[in-house]
BAKE-379557 format. One record per atom (N, C-alpha, C): residue in three letters; x, z, y. Coordinates in steps of 0.05 Angstrom, whole numbers, padded with zeros to 5 digits, always signed. Example, Ala and Ser with C-alpha at 12.3 -4.5 7.8 and 13.67 -1.06 7.14 Angstrom:
REM BAKE-379557
ala+00264+00156-00114;ala+00246+00156-00090;ala+00264+00156-00066;ser+00257+00142-00045;ser+00273+00143-00021;ser+00258+00157+00001;
REM end
This chain:
REM BAKE-379557
met+01049+00458-00388;met+01075+00454-00376;met+01084+00425-00380;lys+01089+00411-00358;lys+01098+00384-00359;lys+01128+00383-00366;arg+01135+00364-00383;arg+01163+00360-00390;arg+01171+00332-00385;ser+01197+00327-00381;ser+01207+00300-00375;ser+01218+00287-00400;cys+01218+00261-00399;cys+01229+00246-00421;cys+01244+00222-00410;val+01261+00210-00427;val+01276+00187-00420;val+01271+00165-00441;ile+01264+00141-00432;ile+01258+00120-00451;ile+01284+00111-00464;tyr+01283+00110-00491;tyr+01306+00104-00507;tyr+01305+00075-00517;lys+01281+00065-00523;lys+01278+00038-00534;lys+01250+00028-00528;ser+01247+00002-00524;ser+01221-00009-00516;ser+01215-00035-00531;ser+01189-00041-00532;ser+01180-00067-00543;ser+01159-00078-00523;glu+01164-00101-00513;glu+01145-00114-00495;glu+01122-00127-00511;lys+01128-00134-00536;lys+01108-00147-00553;lys+01083-00130-00556;tyr+01086-00104-00561;tyr+01063-00086-00565;tyr+01061-00065-00543;asn+01077-00067-00522;asn+01078-00048-00500;asn+01081-00019-00511;arg+01100-00016-00528;arg+01106+00011-00540;arg+01134+00019-00531;his+01138+00045-00528;his+01164+00055-00520;his+01170+00080-00537;ile+01195+00083-00543;ile+01204+00107-00556;ile+01222+00122-00536;ala+01215+00146-00531;ala+01229+00162-00511;ala+01239+00188-00524;val+01257+00202-00510;val+01267+00227-00520;val+01261+00248-00499;asp+01251+00271-00509;asp+01245+00294-00491;asp+01272+00302-00478;tyr+01272+00306-00452;tyr+01296+00313-00437;tyr+01309+00338-00447;glu+01293+00358-00454;glu+01303+00384-00462;glu+01316+00383-00490;glu+01307+00365-00507;glu+01317+00362-00534;glu+01336+00339-00537;ala+01342+00324-00516;ala+01358+00300-00517;ala+01385+00303-00529;ile+01399+00324-00521;ile+01427+00327-00531;ile+01427+00331-00561;glu+01410+00348-00572;glu+01410+00352-00601;glu+01401+00327-00616;ile+01381+00313-00607;ile+01371+00289-00620;ile+01392+00267-00619;met+01404+00263-00595;met+01424+00242-00592;met+01449+00247-00608;asn+01457+00273-00609;asn+01481+00280-00626;asn+01475+00273-00656;phe+01451+00279-00665;phe+01443+00272-00692;phe+01444+00242-00697;leu+01435+00227-00677;leu+01434+00198-00680;leu+01461+00184-00676;glu+01481+00199-00667;glu+01508+00188-00665;glu+01521+00182-00692;asn+01513+00197-00712;asn+01523+00192-00740;asn+01514+00164-00748;asp+01532+00148-00759;asp+01526+00121-00766;asp+01503+00118-00786;lys+01502+00134-00807;lys+01480+00132-00827;lys+01454+00140-00814;asn+01453+00161-00799;asn+01429+00169-00785;asn+01419+00148-00766;asn+01438+00137-00751;asn+01431+00116-00731;asn+01420+00091-00744;lys+01433+00083-00766;lys+01424+00059-00780;lys+01395+00062-00790;lys+01389+00085-00802;lys+01362+00089-00811;lys+01342+00091-00788;phe+01350+00105-00766;phe+01333+00108-00743;phe+01327+00080-00731;glu+01347+00064-00728;glu+01344+00037-00717;glu+01324+00021-00734;tyr+01326+00023-00760;tyr+01307+00009-00778;tyr+01278+00019-00773;val+01275+00046-00772;val+01248+00057-00769;val+01237+00051-00741;ser+01253+00054-00720;ser+01244+00049-00693;ser+01237+00020-00689;asp+01253+00001-00700;asp+01247-00027-00698;asp+01220-00033-00711;arg+01215-00021-00733;arg+01190-00026-00747;arg+01166-00014-00731;ile+01170+00010-00720;ile+01149+00022-00703;ile+01143+00004-00679;leu+01163-00007-00666;leu+01159-00022-00642;leu+01150-00051-00647;glu+01158-00063-00669;glu+01153-00091-00672;glu+01132-00099-00692;gln+01121-00080-00707;gln+01100-00086-00727;gln+01072-00079-00715;pro+01051-00094-00722;pro+01025-00088-00712;pro+01016-00060-00720;ser+01020-00053-00745;ser+01013-00026-00754;ser+01039-00009-00755;met+01040+00011-00738;met+01066+00026-00736;met+01068+00049-00755;tyr+01047+00057-00768;tyr+01048+00079-00787;tyr+01055+00069-00815;tyr+01073+00083-00828;tyr+01081+00077-00856;tyr+01096+00101-00866;asp+01108+00099-00890;asp+01121+00122-00903;asp+01140+00138-00885;asp+01157+00124-00870;asp+01177+00137-00853;asp+01168+00144-00825;tyr+01144+00136-00818;tyr+01132+00144-00792;tyr+01103+00151-00798;glu+01097+00176-00799;glu+01070+00185-00807;glu+01057+00202-00786;gln+01031+00200-00785;gln+01015+00216-00766;gln+01010+00243-00779;ile+01016+00265-00765;ile+01012+00292-00775;ile+00985+00303-00765;glu+00981+00300-00739;glu+00956+00309-00726;glu+00948+00286-00707;asp+00928+00291-00690;asp+00918+00271-00672;asp+00940+00256-00657;asn+00957+00270-00643;asn+00978+00256-00627;asn+01006+00265-00635;ile+01009+00279-00658;ile+01034+00288-00668;ile+01042+00271-00692;thr+01067+00260-00691;thr+01077+00243-00712;thr+01105+00252-00721;cys+01114+00240-00742;cys+01140+00248-00753;cys+01155+00223-00762;ile+01180+00222-00753;ile+01199+00201-00762;ile+01216+00214-00783;arg+01215+00204-00808;arg+01231+00214-00829;arg+01256+00198-00831;ile+01279+00210-00827;ile+01304+00195-00828;ile+01314+00190-00856;phe+01314+00210-00873;phe+01322+00206-00901;phe+01303+00221-00919;pro+01280+00209-00926;pro+01261+00223-00943;pro+01273+00230-00970;asn+01293+00216-00980;asn+01305+00221-01006;asn+01333+00232-01003;gly+01341+00241-00980;gly+01367+00252-00976;gly+01366+00279-00962;ile+01377+00280-00938;ile+01377+00305-00923;ile+01350+00314-00913;asn+01331+00295-00913;asn+01303+00300-00906;asn+01300+00309-00877;ala+01317+00299-00859;ala+01314+00306-00831;ala+01289+00292-00820;arg+01277+00305-00800;arg+01252+00294-00788;arg+01254+00298-00758;ile+01244+00278-00744;ile+01242+00280-00715;ile+01212+00280-00709;tyr+01202+00303-00699;tyr+01173+00304-00693;tyr+01169+00293-00665;cys+01148+00278-00662;cys+01142+00263-00638;cys+01114+00269-00628;gln+01111+00263-00602;gln+01084+00265-00591;gln+01077+00238-00579;glu+01054+00227-00586;glu+01045+00201-00576;glu+01028+00206-00551;val+01035+00193-00529;val+01020+00195-00505;val+01017+00168-00492;thr+00995+00165-00477;thr+00991+00141-00461;thr+00993+00149-00432;leu+01012+00137-00418;leu+01018+00144-00390;leu+01004+00124-00372;asn+00991+00134-00351;asn+00977+00117-00332;asn+00957+00099-00345;gly+00946+00106-00368;gly+00926+00090-00381;gly+00936+00064-00393;glu+00962+00058-00392;glu+00971+00032-00402;glu+00998+00033-00417;ile+01014+00053-00413;ile+01041+00054-00425;ile+01040+00073-00449;phe+01043+00063-00474;phe+01042+00079-00498;phe+01070+00088-00504;cys+01074+00114-00505;cys+01101+00126-00510;cys+01100+00144-00534;ile+01121+00141-00550;ile+01126+00159-00572;ile+01150+00176-00564;ile+01145+00201-00558;ile+01166+00219-00547;ile+01178+00236-00570;met+01203+00231-00576;met+01217+00247-00596;met+01221+00275-00584;ser+01208+00295-00596;ser+01207+00321-00584;ser+01222+00343-00599;lys+01226+00341-00625;lys+01239+00362-00640;lys+01252+00351-00665;leu+01277+00358-00669;leu+01292+00351-00693;leu+01293+00374-00712;leu+01285+00369-00737;leu+01287+00390-00757;leu+01302+00377-00781;tyr+01320+00393-00792;tyr+01337+00382-00814;tyr+01324+00383-00841;lys+01300+00395-00843;lys+01285+00395-00867;lys+01255+00396-00859;lys+01238+00390-00878;lys+01209+00389-00872;lys+01200+00417-00862;asn+01185+00417-00841;asn+01175+00442-00829;asn+01150+00450-00844;asp+01150+00475-00854;asp+01127+00485-00869;asp+01106+00497-00850;gly+01114+00503-00825;gly+01096+00515-00806;gly+01085+00494-00786;arg+01075+00504-00764;arg+01063+00487-00744;arg+01084+00480-00723;ile+01081+00458-00710;ile+01098+00449-00688;ile+01086+00459-00661;asn+01103+00470-00644;asn+01094+00478-00618;asn+01088+00453-00602;lys+01064+00449-00592;lys+01055+00424-00579;lys+01061+00424-00549;ser+01072+00445-00538;ser+01078+00445-00509;ser+01103+00431-00502;
REM end
């Protein structure tokens, strides 16, 4: 099943984009409206977009193309699970797909 996304933030330096899944956009954007959540997300997303190596403690690879943005590893422990895709063979997108307010012990639905 194909799903739509909207680009939220981009980096021309490394041709990377952070997008939000259209179906999950309201929940994720409401979460990011909080000043503390947004400040941490901006730090993490800037590092993902502007550093040569985008993986580190707050952005980790879970499976082949599934990643996780940890908003407060030592606080509320919210996570935004993402899917990494390359569109048209040249556009690398990190699509924020699911917000969880605590670490997920189970599997993420990849559809």
